[in-house]
C-alpha positions as CSV (number, residue, x, y, z in Angstrom):
1,X,9.7,50.0,3.6
2,X,6.4,51.0,2.9
3,X,5.3,47.6,1.9
4,X,6.4,46.0,5.7
5,X,4.4,49.3,6.9
6,X,1.4,48.4,4.7
7,X,1.1,45.0,6.2
8,X,2.2,46.0,10.0
9,X,-1.5,48.2,8.6
10,X,-3.4,45.3,7.5
11,X,-2.2,42.5,10.4
12,X,-3.3,45.9,13.2
13,X,-6.6,46.4,11.5
14,X,-7.5,42.6,10.9
15,X,-6.5,42.3,15.1
16,X,-8.7,45.4,15.7
17,X,-11.4,43.7,13.7
18,X,-11.4,40.9,15.6
19,X,-10.9,42.6,18.8
20,X,-14.1,44.4,18.3
21,X,-15.7,41.3,16.8
22,X,-15.0,39.2,20.1
23,X,-16.6,42.7,22.0
24,X,-19.8,42.1,20.9
25,X,-20.2,38.5,21.3
26,X,-18.6,39.2,25.0
27,X,-21.4,41.9,25.1
28,X,-24.3,39.6,23.9
29,X,-23.1,36.7,25.9
30,X,-23.2,38.8,28.9
31,X,-26.5,40.2,28.5
32,X,-27.4,36.8,28.1
33,X,-26.3,34.9,31.0
34,X,-27.2,38.2,33.2
35,X,-30.9,38.4,32.1
36,X,-30.5,34.6,32.7
37,X,-29.7,35.4,36.1
38,X,-32.6,37.5,36.6
39,X,-35.1,35.2,35.0
40,X,-33.7,32.7,38.2
41,X,-34.1,35.2,40.8
42,X,-37.4,36.3,39.8
43,X,-38.8,32.2,39.7
44,X,-37.2,31.4,42.7
45,X,-38.3,34.4,44.3
46,X,-41.1,34.2,47.2
47,X,-41.8,37.7,46.2
48,X,-45.5,39.0,45.3
49,X,-46.6,38.5,41.4
50,X,-45.0,42.4,41.0
51,X,-42.0,41.4,41.9
52,X,-41.6,38.7,40.0
53,X,-43.0,40.3,36.8
54,X,-40.0,43.2,37.8
55,X,-37.3,40.6,37.4
56,X,-38.8,39.3,33.8
57,X,-39.1,43.5,32.7
58,X,-35.6,43.5,34.3
59,X,-33.7,40.6,32.0
60,X,-35.7,41.8,29.1
61,X,-33.9,45.7,30.1
62,X,-30.6,43.9,30.6
63,X,-30.4,41.2,27.7
64,X,-32.0,44.1,25.4
65,X,-29.2,46.9,26.4
66,X,-26.3,44.6,25.5
67,X,-27.6,43.5,22.0
68,X,-27.9,46.5,21.1
69,X,-23.8,47.1,21.9
70,X,-23.3,44.0,20.7
71,X,-25.0,45.0,17.0
72,X,-22.7,48.5,17.3
73,X,-19.3,46.5,17.8
74,X,-20.4,43.9,14.7
75,X,-21.3,46.9,12.9
76,X,-17.7,48.4,13.4
77,X,-16.3,45.2,12.5
78,X,-18.4,45.3,8.6
79,X,-17.2,48.9,8.2
80,X,-13.6,48.2,9.2
81,X,-13.6,45.0,6.7
82,X,-15.0,46.9,4.0
83,X,-12.6,49.3,4.3
84,X,-10.0,47.2,4.0
85,X,-11.2,45.5,1.4
86,X,-13.1,48.3,-0.5
87,X,-15.1,47.0,-3.7
88,X,-18.8,47.2,-4.7
89,X,-19.9,44.5,-3.5
90,X,-18.8,44.6,-0.2
91,X,-20.0,48.6,-0.1
92,X,-23.6,47.3,-0.9
93,X,-23.4,44.4,1.7
94,X,-22.4,47.3,4.2
95,X,-25.2,49.3,3.1
96,X,-28.0,46.2,3.9
97,X,-26.5,45.7,7.2
98,X,-26.6,49.4,8.0
99,X,-29.9,49.4,7.0
100,X,-31.1,45.7,8.7
101,X,-29.0,47.0,11.7
102,X,-30.4,50.2,12.3
103,X,-33.7,48.6,12.0
104,X,-33.7,46.3,14.3
105,X,-32.1,48.7,17.1
106,X,-34.7,50.8,16.1
107,X,-37.0,48.2,17.3
108,X,-34.9,47.3,20.0
109,X,-34.7,50.4,21.7
110,X,-38.4,50.7,21.0
111,X,-38.8,48.1,23.3
112,X,-36.6,49.1,25.5
113,X,-38.1,52.0,26.3
114,X,-41.5,50.2,26.6
115,X,-39.9,48.3,29.2
116,X,-38.4,50.8,31.3
117,X,-41.9,52.1,31.4
118,X,-43.1,48.9,33.1
119,X,-40.7,48.9,36.0
């Protein structure tokens, strides 16, 4: 009885991890697509240089925001996989990933604040 429950739980966790992974990819892709749209609007805009700069900063803001969101989903996937297959190796890898992604998120947030000040 518990073997079927355990197998079902493993399958559910695999689908959950896959869903979070796909959501992270979609967030980053969505940000990239939106950033390209803002860049194109700014490039083809006949407005003043100030308005064109607005579109450039807006594209950076959108892209950085979605990258941060995607990183959060990717981190959730790594936590789920570590919980599913715990070992000292995977725990160490998770720790390293958390540090790297936290640093990346910190610097992206810092850049985001600078961009928001310019908008």
